[in-house]
ROMARKE-494448 format. One record per residue (C-alpha): x, y, z; residue in one letter; residue number from 1. Coordinates in steps of 0.05 Angstrom, whole numbers, plus 5000, padded with zeros to 4 digits. Example, Ala and Ser with C-alpha at 12.3 -4.5 7.8 and 13.67 -1.06 7.14 Angstrom:
5246,4910,5156,A,1
5273,4979,5143,S,2
END
This chain:
5172,5143,4580,M,1
5108,5152,4540,A,2
5071,5089,4521,A,3
5022,5071,4467,E,4
4951,5079,4492,S,5
4914,5013,4481,P,6
4851,5053,4464,V,7
4869,5115,4426,S,8
4935,5096,4397,G,9
4964,5160,4426,G,10
5018,5167,4477,L,11
5006,5159,4552,V,12
5060,5176,4602,E,13
5059,5125,4658,L,14
5059,5152,4728,Q,15
5085,5118,4791,P,16
5020,5138,4826,K,17
4952,5121,4795,A,18
4921,5181,4830,E,19
4962,5226,4783,N,20
4923,5204,4721,Y,21
4869,5253,4699,P,22
4802,5220,4683,P,23
4812,5223,4608,E,24
4878,5185,4612,I,25
4851,5136,4662,L,26
4798,5118,4611,G,27
4851,5100,4560,E,28
4890,5053,4605,L,29
4868,4981,4608,S,30
4864,4937,4670,A,31
4879,4868,4640,D,32
4946,4844,4668,I,33
4953,4790,4721,G,34
4916,4793,4786,S,35
4894,4865,4773,V,36
4858,4842,4710,G,37
4826,4783,4746,A,38
4802,4829,4802,A,39
4775,4881,4753,Y,40
4734,4829,4717,R,41
4705,4799,4781,R,42
4690,4866,4813,I,43
4657,4890,4750,S,44
4613,4827,4750,S,45
4593,4839,4823,E,46
4575,4911,4810,L,47
4536,4892,4747,S,48
4494,4845,4790,S,49
4478,4901,4838,V,50
4461,4949,4781,A,51
4414,4898,4750,K,52
4380,4886,4817,G,53
4398,4812,4817,T,54
4439,4823,4880,K,55
4425,4871,4937,N,56
4495,4882,4962,F,57
4567,4866,4947,A,58
4623,4872,4998,A,59
4692,4871,4965,I,60
4760,4868,4997,Y,61
4824,4887,4959,V,62
4893,4873,4986,E,63
4961,4888,4957,G,64
5027,4921,4974,L,65
5033,4996,4967,Y,66
5042,5008,4893,G,67
5012,4942,4871,S,68
4955,4974,4830,G,69
4898,4981,4881,K,70
4884,5054,4869,T,71
4888,5044,4793,F,72
4840,4986,4798,L,73
4790,5024,4842,L,74
4793,5089,4801,R,75
4783,5048,4738,K,76
4721,5014,4769,I,77
4693,5082,4791,A,78
4707,5110,4722,H,79
4667,5053,4690,D,80
4608,5067,4735,I,81
4604,5138,4709,L,82
4617,5124,4635,T,83
4578,5059,4623,K,84
4503,5065,4613,E,85
4489,4996,4643,E,86
4519,5020,4709,L,87
4487,5089,4710,S,88
4444,5073,4771,N,89
4506,5063,4814,L,90
4536,5124,4849,F,91
4610,5121,4868,P,92
4635,5155,4931,I,93
4710,5151,4934,Y,94
4748,5165,4998,F,95
4823,5169,5005,Y,96
4826,5155,5079,L,97
4897,5179,5090,G,98
4879,5247,5064,E,99
4822,5260,5112,M,100
4801,5255,5184,D,101
4752,5196,5192,F,102
4691,5240,5195,L,103
4649,5210,5141,L,104
4595,5264,5138,L,105
4648,5319,5129,D,106
4683,5275,5078,A,107
4618,5267,5038,L,108
4608,5342,5039,K,109
4679,5352,5013,S,110
4667,5299,4959,Y,111
4606,5336,4933,I,112
4647,5400,4930,N,113
4700,5364,4890,D,114
4648,5338,4841,V,115
4620,5408,4832,E,116
4689,5437,4819,N,117
4699,5384,4767,Y,118
4633,5399,4733,I,119
4640,5474,4735,G,120
4716,5487,4734,K,121
4744,5422,4705,R,122
4786,5414,4767,I,123
4795,5338,4778,A,124
4820,5313,4844,K,125
4844,5241,4849,P,126
4778,5218,4879,N,127
4739,5244,4818,I,128
4736,5204,4754,V,129
4690,5200,4694,G,130
4673,5261,4650,K,131
4639,5326,4671,P,132
4580,5309,4627,D,133
4572,5241,4662,D,134
4565,5278,4729,W,135
4517,5330,4699,K,136
4468,5274,4686,K,137
4465,5265,4761,K,138
4452,5338,4777,N,139
4385,5325,4809,N,140
4416,5272,4854,L,141
4474,5318,4872,L,142
4426,5374,4892,E,143
4386,5326,4934,W,144
4450,5299,4966,L,145
4475,5370,4984,K,146
4411,5385,5021,K,147
4413,5318,5059,E,148
4485,5330,5079,V,149
4470,5401,5104,D,150
4411,5377,5145,Q,151
4450,5318,5173,A,152
4509,5363,5191,S,153
4463,5407,5233,S,154
4439,5345,5270,R,155
4507,5314,5281,A,156
4530,5351,5343,R,157
4576,5295,5366,K,158
4630,5260,5327,A,159
4596,5192,5336,E,160
4534,5220,5303,Q,161
4574,5235,5240,Q,162
4578,5161,5226,T,163
4504,5150,5242,E,164
4480,5207,5198,E,165
4527,5187,5142,F,166
4496,5118,5136,F,167
4426,5145,5141,K,168
4440,5187,5078,I,169
4473,5128,5042,I,170
4410,5087,5057,Q,171
4366,5141,5026,K,172
4402,5133,4960,F,173
4359,5072,4948,N,174
4296,5115,4953,E,175
4324,5158,4898,Q,176
4333,5098,4852,G,177
4408,5093,4861,Y,178
4456,5042,4891,Y,179
4515,5075,4926,P,180
4585,5046,4919,L,181
4629,5066,4978,L,182
4703,5060,4962,I,183
4750,5063,5021,F,184
4821,5068,4992,D,185
4884,5068,5035,E,186
4850,5035,5095,F,187
4919,5020,5124,E,188
4927,5095,5136,R,189
4872,5090,5187,V,190
4884,5024,5224,V,191
4960,5022,5216,L,192
4989,5092,5214,T,193
4930,5130,5244,G,194
4936,5185,5191,D,195
4861,5187,5185,G,196
4853,5191,5262,L,197
4886,5258,5276,R,198
4832,5287,5319,S,199
4795,5261,5380,S,200
4731,5270,5341,E,201
4753,5226,5284,S,202
4775,5171,5332,R,203
4706,5172,5364,A,204
4672,5170,5295,A,205
4717,5112,5274,F,206
4701,5073,5337,A,207
4626,5079,5318,T,208
4643,5056,5247,F,209
4682,4996,5273,A,210
4621,4975,5313,E,211
4578,4978,5248,K,212
4629,4942,5205,Y,213
4595,4874,5210,L,214
4528,4904,5190,E,215
4562,4941,5133,L,216
4596,4880,5103,T,217
4532,4840,5108,R,218
4492,4892,5071,G,219
4446,4909,5129,H,220
4457,4984,5124,L,221
4439,4997,5051,Y,222
4432,4965,4982,N,223
4492,4976,4939,G,224
4566,4959,4946,A,225
4626,4971,4990,F,226
4700,4964,4972,I,227
4757,4969,5022,V,228
4830,4967,5000,A,229
4890,4952,5045,T,230
4963,4935,5040,T,231
4959,4875,5087,K,232
4902,4837,5120,S,233
4861,4881,5166,I,234
4879,4836,5224,A,235
4954,4845,5212,E,236
4946,4920,5203,L,237
4905,4927,5267,V,238
4957,4887,5307,K,239
5014,4928,5280,M,240
4976,4994,5291,G,241
4958,4974,5362,Y,242
5031,4960,5378,E,243
5059,5024,5347,R,244
5008,5079,5344,E,245
4976,5113,5404,P,246
4918,5138,5362,R,247
4898,5066,5347,I,248
4903,5048,5420,R,249
4856,5106,5436,D,250
4803,5074,5391,V,251
4812,5008,5428,F,252
4800,5044,5494,Q,253
4737,5077,5468,R,254
4710,5009,5447,L,255
4732,4976,5512,G,256
4773,4925,5471,V,257
4835,4896,5504,Q,258
4869,4860,5446,S,259
4875,4864,5371,P,260
4843,4796,5362,E,261
4778,4823,5391,N,262
4775,4887,5350,F,263
4708,4892,5314,P,264
4738,4896,5244,L,265
4771,4827,5249,V,266
4714,4785,5276,R,267
4716,4715,5248,A,268
4645,4720,5219,H,269
4661,4780,5176,I,270
4662,4756,5104,V,271
4665,4789,5036,Y,272
4631,4770,4972,D,273
4699,4774,4937,Y,274
4770,4781,4963,E,275
4822,4804,4912,A,276
4895,4793,4929,K,277
4938,4834,4882,L,278
5006,4802,4870,S,279
5057,4809,4814,W,280
5102,4752,4792,G,281
5160,4759,4744,A,282
5116,4743,4684,V,283
5065,4796,4702,D,284
5120,4849,4711,L,285
5149,4829,4643,E,286
5080,4837,4610,L,287
5072,4905,4643,L,288
5141,4928,4617,A,289
5126,4901,4547,M,290
5056,4933,4544,R,291
5082,5002,4562,Y,292
5150,4998,4530,N,293
5189,5002,4595,L,294
5258,4977,4575,V,295
5282,4940,4637,L,296
5329,4880,4639,H,297
5293,4815,4650,R,298
5337,4800,4710,D,299
5315,4864,4743,I,300
5242,4846,4734,L,301
5254,4777,4764,H,302
5291,4810,4821,L,303
5234,4856,4835,L,304
5186,4798,4835,S,305
5220,4774,4897,E,306
5239,4839,4933,V,307
5188,4893,4914,L,308
5138,4862,4864,P,309
5098,4924,4846,T,310
5083,4963,4782,P,311
5103,5026,4818,R,312
5173,5000,4829,A,313
5179,4982,4755,V,314
5156,5051,4732,I,315
5199,5086,4783,Q,316
5262,5048,4762,I,317
5248,5067,4690,H,318
5240,5140,4708,R,319
5303,5141,4750,L,320
5343,5106,4697,A,321
5325,5161,4648,I,322
5339,5216,4697,A,323
5403,5190,4728,E,324
5435,5147,4674,L,325
5418,5195,4618,G,326
5375,5185,4557,G,327
5328,5128,4545,K,328
5356,5067,4583,P,329
5373,5002,4550,G,330
5368,4939,4592,P,331
5403,4953,4658,I,332
5439,4893,4688,P,333
5433,4882,4764,P,334
5503,4909,4777,K,335
5486,4974,4741,E,336
5419,4976,4777,F,337
5455,4995,4842,Y,338
5476,5062,4811,K,339
5403,5082,4810,I,340
5396,5067,4884,M,341
5464,5092,4906,E,342
5449,5165,4924,P,343
5394,5148,4974,R,344
5431,5087,5000,I,345
5489,5134,5018,K,346
5440,5177,5056,D,347
5414,5115,5092,F,348
5485,5093,5110,V,349
5505,5161,5136,S,350
5443,5164,5180,A,351
5456,5095,5208,L,352
5527,5115,5228,K,353
5500,5175,5267,R,354
5449,5134,5306,E,355
5457,5109,5378,K,356
5420,5059,5422,I,357
5429,5069,5497,D,358
5486,5118,5484,N,359
5521,5066,5441,R,360
5531,5077,5367,F,361
5490,5032,5322,L,362
5551,5020,5279,V,363
5613,5011,5323,T,364
5682,5029,5298,S,365
5702,4956,5294,Q,366
5640,4932,5258,A,367
5646,4911,5186,K,368
5574,4890,5174,W,369
5551,4956,5144,L,370
5610,4960,5097,E,371
5598,4888,5075,R,372
5524,4901,5066,F,373
5539,4957,5016,I,374
5588,4911,4980,K,375
5532,4861,4970,L,376
5487,4914,4939,L,377
5543,4940,4894,E,378
5553,4870,4867,E,379
5478,4861,4854,G,380
5463,4812,4911,Y,381
5392,4834,4924,F,382
5369,4761,4926,V,383
5417,4709,4955,I,384
5409,4634,4954,R,385
5453,4578,4980,R,386
5479,4565,4909,S,387
5518,4631,4912,V,388
5542,4628,4985,Y,389
5613,4614,4962,L,390
5614,4673,4914,E,391
5585,4717,4970,V,392
5640,4695,5017,A,393
5693,4712,4966,K,394
5661,4779,4949,T,395
5662,4798,5023,L,396
5732,4771,5031,E,397
5711,4725,5087,L,398
5764,4677,5113,E,399
5756,4601,5118,G,400
5799,4540,5114,R,401
5758,4509,5058,D,402
5696,4521,5015,E,403
5650,4490,5067,K,404
5675,4538,5120,A,405
5668,4597,5073,L,406
5595,4578,5059,R,407
5582,4573,5134,Q,408
5613,4642,5144,K,409
5569,4671,5089,A,410
5508,4638,5119,S,411
5524,4665,5188,S,412
5534,4735,5161,F,413
5469,4735,5123,L,414
5433,4712,5187,T,415
5463,4772,5222,T,416
5440,4820,5167,L,417
5369,4792,5171,S,418
5370,4800,5247,E,419
5392,4873,5236,Y,420
5332,4883,5191,G,421
5372,4894,5126,L,422
5353,4829,5092,Y,423
5293,4785,5100,E,424
5292,4709,5102,K,425
5254,4685,5042,L,426
5260,4610,5054,G,427
5311,4559,5077,A,428
5379,4591,5063,G,429
5347,4646,5019,E,430
5350,4720,5033,Y,431
5323,4783,4999,V,432
5338,4856,5010,L,433
5288,4885,5059,K,434
5232,4913,5014,P,435
5229,4977,5055,A,436
5301,4992,5040,I,437
5291,4984,4965,M,438
5227,5027,4968,A,439
5266,5082,5002,Y,440
5325,5075,4955,A,441
5279,5082,4894,L,442
5246,5144,4923,G,443
5178,5111,4932,I,444
5142,5153,4984,D,445
5113,5096,5025,R,446
5137,5028,5049,L,447
5102,4965,5022,P,448
5054,4964,5082,T,449
5036,5037,5073,G,450
5077,5072,5126,Q,451
5117,5133,5106,S,452
5182,5114,5071,A,453
5220,5173,5099,D,454
5290,5161,5126,L,455
5269,5169,5199,R,456
5217,5113,5195,T,457
5267,5066,5162,L,458
5322,5081,5212,I,459
5275,5069,5270,E,460
5256,5000,5242,E,461
5329,4981,5237,I,462
5343,5007,5307,K,463
5288,4964,5336,V,464
5316,4902,5301,S,465
5387,4915,5325,I,466
5365,4930,5396,K,467
5326,4865,5399,E,468
5386,4826,5374,R,469
5431,4859,5425,R,470
5381,4841,5480,E,471
5377,4769,5457,R,472
5453,4763,5459,I,473
5456,4794,5527,K,474
5402,4746,5553,S,475
5438,4687,5523,Y,476
5504,4707,5555,Q,477
5471,4713,5623,K,478
5439,4644,5617,E,479
5507,4615,5596,S,480
5541,4648,5657,T,481
5489,4619,5703,K,482
5498,4549,5675,K,483
5573,4553,5681,S,484
5568,4575,5754,D,485
END
């Protein structure tokens, strides 16, 4: 699964996760395909303006499904800052928000330690890019920064003060002749899953940060740049997090905010200098596969463009095909594609059969929907349109007096599967396999929105959908009984 490096002509083994690339490999990979390429060029231009002093501040927002290339894009940008002379007065500070409590001063201290380990021991964590010699050029700045952080830490006796002291230090970068670039990657793991809000202190510190967010995006706190990356819009993530995660609701209470629409991060007058929406169409996925010699059937790439359109899915399928189908794979047709997914789909099915809602099994002994669902996957029906309803009906052995009745039966069954959370409605009469199910089946560790893709999370989502459907049916039956009386 090695690919020709566009720079060195050597071989680069593609990884499903961009954080797995060491800095020297990251430097050999190019960011020039599709929306990632467009975002790379525009962000580079924004940062160049800051470095030249023709612009005081750049606020940049990057959105894309988990695995769509956000981390690769941001690491590539940070790598450029350290390796390009014309950007040498920028200083990248890269935070993986899901891997830390939202205590920015502590995180900055940890970042400095990671840089020092890279310079002295050649240990490169995912947040560190560039070359050791690039960092050595900034030794004086690093020494100054260490002292500032130590002094600030002694002053920050409360969690809220961590945020205040952090931004005071960031502001002082300008006095040292540098423009800091703050990179907040995996923001969904704060406002959606609460992974970055494990402690009461971090929730207090994040509440303070939220209050400062408008000032931050407007460039009132320091001269430099700020990039935030998420899987969905911050407004959607905040709403989902508020509904599902107690740690998010705790932040709301600290701020005295009663609804997601009024949360400080989603105020209508928050704007960014540039908003990048990373998306991958069929053509982009084909270019990616061609560029890195990933031998996948064109039909599979087109299928992914509608179900799980991410580079991570393409790379993972390639890896699984080699591991599970043996040798270097040739083009795998959609029906063969299911073999790659089958082991984890079986685990999913077994778990569903064990689950109960209100002491009633999720899958009753008379139910055929789960068996039929598996049949659709076995036959490669990951995307279903009206034009194949008749074939679907025959595949599932549905009964009907004529072709019109069979199509109606197929339509009704697909509606049921979508209500159960197994397929999603794409458009009028069009359905796609739920992206979360495909992500789990491919062994991708997080769902498209950023939540954990473990079996428990997936099962709970399905349970919620089925329970809601049962309640709708019960409510409808009660209403019908009242009318008949």
